[in-house]
C-alpha positions as CSV (number, residue, x, y, z in Angstrom):
1,M,-17.1,-21.5,55.2
2,H,-19.2,-23.7,57.6
3,N,-22.0,-25.5,56.1
4,Y,-23.3,-27.3,59.4
5,N,-23.8,-26.2,63.0
6,L,-20.7,-28.0,64.5
7,P,-19.4,-27.8,67.9
8,D,-16.5,-25.0,68.3
9,P,-13.8,-27.7,68.4
10,M,-15.0,-29.3,65.2
11,E,-15.3,-25.7,63.5
12,K,-11.7,-24.8,64.5
13,Y,-10.5,-28.0,62.9
14,I,-12.3,-27.4,59.5
15,D,-10.5,-23.8,59.5
16,S,-7.2,-25.6,60.1
17,L,-7.9,-27.6,57.2
18,A,-8.8,-24.4,55.1
19,Y,-6.1,-21.9,56.1
20,E,-3.1,-24.1,57.6
21,R,-3.4,-27.2,55.3
22,K,-5.0,-25.4,52.6
23,L,-7.0,-28.5,51.3
24,S,-9.3,-27.9,48.5
25,K,-12.9,-26.9,49.1
26,N,-14.2,-30.2,47.9
27,T,-12.0,-32.0,50.6
28,I,-12.9,-29.7,53.3
29,N,-16.5,-30.0,52.4
30,S,-16.4,-33.7,52.7
31,Y,-14.6,-33.7,56.0
32,E,-17.3,-31.3,57.4
33,E,-20.1,-33.5,56.3
34,N,-18.2,-36.6,57.9
35,L,-17.9,-34.8,61.1
36,M,-21.6,-33.7,61.0
37,L,-22.6,-37.4,60.7
38,F,-20.6,-38.4,63.6
39,W,-21.7,-35.5,65.9
40,E,-25.6,-36.3,65.0
41,F,-24.9,-39.7,66.3
42,I,-23.1,-38.7,69.4
43,K,-24.4,-35.6,70.7
44,P,-25.5,-34.4,73.4
45,K,-22.4,-36.2,74.6
46,D,-19.2,-34.2,75.3
47,L,-16.9,-34.6,72.3
48,F,-14.1,-35.2,74.8
49,K,-15.8,-38.1,76.7
50,V,-16.5,-40.0,73.6
51,T,-15.0,-43.6,74.1
52,S,-13.7,-46.2,71.4
53,E,-16.8,-47.9,71.9
54,D,-19.1,-44.9,71.2
55,I,-17.0,-44.8,67.6
56,L,-17.4,-48.5,67.2
57,N,-21.3,-48.0,67.7
58,Y,-21.2,-45.2,65.1
59,F,-19.7,-47.5,62.6
60,K,-22.2,-50.1,63.1
61,T,-24.7,-47.6,61.8
62,Q,-22.6,-47.2,58.8
63,K,-22.8,-51.0,57.7
64,D,-24.2,-50.4,54.5
65,K,-21.2,-48.3,53.4
66,K,-18.3,-49.4,51.2
67,A,-15.0,-50.4,53.2
68,T,-13.2,-47.6,51.6
69,T,-15.9,-45.0,52.7
70,K,-15.7,-46.3,56.3
71,A,-12.1,-46.0,56.3
72,H,-12.1,-42.3,55.3
73,Y,-14.6,-41.5,57.8
74,F,-12.5,-43.1,60.4
75,T,-9.6,-41.1,59.3
76,V,-11.6,-37.8,59.7
77,I,-12.6,-38.5,62.9
78,E,-9.1,-39.8,63.9
79,N,-7.3,-36.7,62.6
80,F,-10.0,-34.4,64.4
81,Y,-9.0,-35.9,67.6
82,L,-5.3,-35.8,67.0
83,F,-5.8,-32.1,66.1
84,C,-7.4,-31.6,69.3
85,I,-4.6,-33.1,71.2
86,N,-2.3,-31.0,69.4
87,E,-4.3,-27.8,70.5
88,N,-4.2,-29.1,74.2
89,L,-7.9,-29.5,74.1
90,T,-8.0,-33.0,75.1
91,K,-5.3,-35.7,76.1
92,F,-7.3,-38.6,74.8
93,N,-7.8,-39.9,71.3
94,P,-10.6,-42.5,71.5
95,C,-9.4,-43.8,67.8
96,E,-6.1,-45.0,69.4
97,T,-7.3,-48.6,70.2
98,I,-9.2,-49.0,67.1
99,H,-7.7,-50.9,64.1
100,M,-9.8,-50.5,61.0
101,P,-9.7,-53.7,58.5
102,K,-7.0,-52.8,55.8
103,I,-8.4,-51.8,52.6
104,P,-6.7,-53.9,49.6
105,Q,-4.9,-51.3,47.5
106,K,-6.1,-51.3,43.8
107,L,-3.1,-51.0,41.4
108,P,-3.6,-48.0,39.2
109,K,-4.6,-48.6,35.4
110,Y,-2.3,-47.5,32.7
111,L,-1.8,-47.7,29.0
112,T,0.8,-49.9,27.2
113,Y,3.3,-47.9,25.1
114,E,1.5,-49.0,21.9
115,E,-2.0,-47.8,23.4
116,V,-0.4,-44.5,24.2
117,D,0.9,-44.4,20.8
118,R,-2.8,-45.1,19.5
119,L,-4.2,-42.3,21.9
120,L,-1.8,-39.7,20.7
121,N,-2.5,-40.6,17.1
122,I,-4.7,-37.8,16.3
123,N,-5.6,-36.6,12.7
124,L,-4.7,-32.9,12.7
125,V,-7.2,-31.0,10.6
126,T,-9.1,-28.5,12.6
127,P,-7.7,-26.1,15.3
128,Y,-9.4,-28.5,18.0
129,D,-7.5,-31.3,16.8
130,Y,-4.2,-29.3,17.4
131,R,-5.6,-28.3,20.8
132,T,-6.4,-32.0,21.8
133,K,-3.0,-33.0,20.4
134,A,-1.1,-30.5,22.4
135,M,-3.0,-31.1,25.5
136,L,-2.9,-34.9,25.8
137,E,1.1,-34.9,24.6
138,L,1.6,-32.4,27.6
139,L,-0.4,-34.6,29.9
140,Y,1.6,-37.8,29.2
141,A,4.8,-35.9,29.1
142,T,4.3,-34.4,32.5
143,G,1.8,-36.8,34.4
144,M,0.3,-33.7,35.8
145,R,-3.4,-33.9,37.3
146,V,-6.2,-33.3,35.0
147,S,-7.4,-30.6,37.2
148,E,-3.8,-28.8,36.8
149,L,-3.8,-29.2,33.1
150,L,-6.9,-27.3,32.7
151,S,-5.8,-24.5,34.9
152,L,-2.7,-23.8,33.0
153,R,-2.4,-20.3,32.1
154,F,0.3,-18.7,29.6
155,T,2.3,-17.8,32.7
156,N,2.8,-21.3,33.9
157,V,4.5,-22.2,30.3
158,D,8.2,-21.7,29.8
159,L,8.8,-22.8,26.0
160,D,12.0,-21.8,25.9
161,N,13.3,-24.0,28.9
162,Y,10.7,-26.8,28.2
163,L,9.4,-26.2,31.7
164,V,5.6,-26.1,33.1
165,R,4.6,-24.8,36.5
166,V,1.6,-26.3,38.1
167,E,-0.2,-25.5,41.3
168,G,-1.0,-28.8,43.0
169,K,-2.9,-29.7,45.9
170,G,-2.5,-27.5,48.9
171,S,-1.6,-24.5,46.6
172,K,1.7,-26.2,46.3
173,E,3.7,-25.2,43.2
174,R,6.1,-27.5,41.2
175,I,8.3,-27.6,38.1
176,I,7.9,-30.2,35.8
177,P,10.0,-30.6,32.4
178,F,8.3,-31.7,29.3
179,N,9.8,-33.2,26.1
180,E,10.4,-32.3,22.5
181,T,7.3,-33.8,21.2
182,S,5.0,-32.2,23.5
183,H,7.0,-28.9,23.1
184,K,6.4,-29.1,19.3
185,Y,2.4,-29.3,19.4
186,L,2.2,-27.2,22.4
187,E,4.1,-24.2,20.6
188,L,2.0,-24.9,17.3
189,Y,-1.3,-24.7,19.3
190,L,-0.2,-21.4,21.0
191,T,1.0,-19.6,18.2
192,E,-1.2,-20.6,15.4
193,Y,-4.4,-22.2,16.6
194,R,-5.6,-21.2,20.0
195,S,-6.5,-17.7,18.7
196,L,-8.9,-19.4,16.2
197,L,-10.9,-20.8,19.3
198,I,-11.5,-17.6,21.1
199,K,-15.3,-16.4,20.5
200,N,-16.9,-13.2,21.1
201,N,-13.5,-11.5,21.7
202,K,-13.4,-13.1,25.1
203,N,-10.0,-14.0,25.6
204,Y,-9.6,-16.4,29.0
205,E,-6.3,-16.9,30.4
206,E,-6.6,-20.7,30.6
207,L,-4.7,-22.2,27.6
208,F,-7.2,-25.0,26.4
209,L,-10.5,-23.8,25.3
210,N,-13.5,-25.7,24.0
211,N,-15.8,-25.2,21.1
212,R,-17.5,-22.4,22.9
213,G,-14.4,-20.5,23.5
214,T,-14.4,-21.1,27.2
215,P,-12.1,-23.1,29.1
216,L,-12.2,-26.8,28.7
217,T,-13.8,-28.8,31.6
218,R,-13.0,-32.4,32.9
219,Q,-16.2,-33.9,31.4
220,G,-15.2,-32.1,27.8
221,L,-11.7,-33.6,28.0
222,T,-13.2,-37.1,29.3
223,K,-15.6,-37.0,26.2
224,L,-12.8,-36.2,23.7
225,I,-10.5,-39.1,25.1
226,K,-13.4,-41.7,24.8
227,G,-13.9,-40.6,21.4
228,I,-10.4,-41.1,20.3
229,C,-10.2,-44.4,22.1
230,Q,-13.3,-45.6,20.1
231,K,-11.9,-44.3,16.8
232,N,-8.5,-45.8,17.5
233,N,-9.8,-49.2,18.8
234,I,-8.3,-48.8,22.7
235,N,-10.7,-51.1,24.2
236,K,-10.2,-50.0,27.6
237,N,-12.3,-47.5,29.9
238,V,-10.1,-44.7,29.6
239,S,-10.2,-41.6,31.8
240,P,-8.0,-38.6,31.4
241,H,-6.4,-39.7,34.7
242,I,-4.9,-43.0,33.2
243,L,-2.3,-41.0,31.4
244,R,-1.1,-39.8,34.7
245,H,-0.7,-43.4,35.7
246,S,0.9,-44.4,32.6
247,F,3.4,-41.5,32.8
248,A,4.6,-42.8,36.3
249,T,4.8,-46.3,35.2
250,H,6.6,-45.9,32.1
251,L,9.1,-43.7,33.8
252,L,9.5,-46.5,36.4
253,N,9.7,-49.3,33.9
254,N,12.4,-47.4,32.0
255,G,14.8,-46.8,35.3
256,A,13.6,-43.6,36.6
257,D,14.2,-43.0,40.4
258,L,11.1,-43.3,42.6
259,R,11.9,-40.0,44.5
260,V,12.0,-38.1,41.0
261,I,8.7,-39.6,40.1
262,Q,7.3,-38.4,43.5
263,E,8.4,-34.9,42.6
264,F,7.1,-35.0,39.3
265,L,3.5,-36.1,40.5
266,G,3.6,-33.8,43.4
267,H,3.0,-36.6,45.9
268,E,3.4,-35.5,49.6
269,N,4.7,-38.8,50.7
270,I,6.7,-41.3,49.0
271,S,4.4,-44.1,50.1
272,T,1.7,-42.8,47.6
273,T,4.3,-43.1,44.8
274,Q,5.3,-46.6,45.7
275,I,2.2,-48.1,44.4
276,Y,3.7,-47.6,41.1
277,T,6.5,-50.3,42.0
278,H,3.7,-52.9,42.4
279,V,2.6,-52.1,38.7
280,S,6.2,-52.3,37.6
281,K,6.6,-55.6,39.3
282,E,3.4,-56.8,37.6
283,H,4.5,-55.8,34.2
284,I,7.8,-57.3,34.6
285,K,6.3,-60.6,35.7
286,K,3.7,-60.7,32.8
287,E,6.9,-59.9,30.3
288,Y,8.8,-62.9,32.0
289,D,5.7,-65.2,31.6
290,S,5.2,-64.3,28.1
291,S,8.9,-64.4,27.1
292,H,10.6,-67.1,29.0
293,P,10.4,-70.5,27.1
294,R,9.9,-72.5,30.1
295,S,7.6,-70.3,32.0
296,K,4.6,-72.0,30.2
297,K,3.1,-74.9,31.9
298,E,3.4,-78.1,30.3
């Protein structure tokens, strides 16, 4: 588990991320690396005698890092000390009096309805075309994460009830409904075309396979989407994740409740979902400016 020689309280904290909070391996590795950088700076000082001044001095050594990176480093250190307080290892949080600069929140990019139509307008000729159509329709219909889509197995899909079960962050499961269109192409792919993608009699449990007959990767999906965008004249830098943003934005624009969208997306906190209200307001303002006869400057 541990990649670095950290002091015991830090190792306990890393273990809690894995076994209690059930964070992903990548997230845990990132936290561990951040704590190691901090520990390298402050040792051999006692972890529980660290002052806010020590932490501020540490961040002076990180001046070449982006604001978002420094904010992440600070969060890791602060959460470590909060964990130690909770475990009765200390009573003092040296981060308490430090106020990091607020990071301007970037609005998520999304596709217009017309751009989604163009992206999903796939000429269905080969079994791979049917796979891609089923995959992208399902991604837009559910707003699931790309990692969740690519790890889907047969047992996750309930075609009879138009439901899909996904395992999100922290191994938390959620059920998401999908629509008639995605059902049509998913059923078609699973019953008629997926078997044609199997190579060397190796049948994987994952639903979506590549041209080698192995489970499709994020890189493979990104390449597919970029190819479709180029072919269908979508002049945006489109990643697979943009369909998740488009799903949430379009639901909100059409009157869906924010709490329902939160459930669909698998966000732990409503504050994470609220960014889409800003996107929605921006969309409404653009619609107003382009439509109202007196919104143009004279």
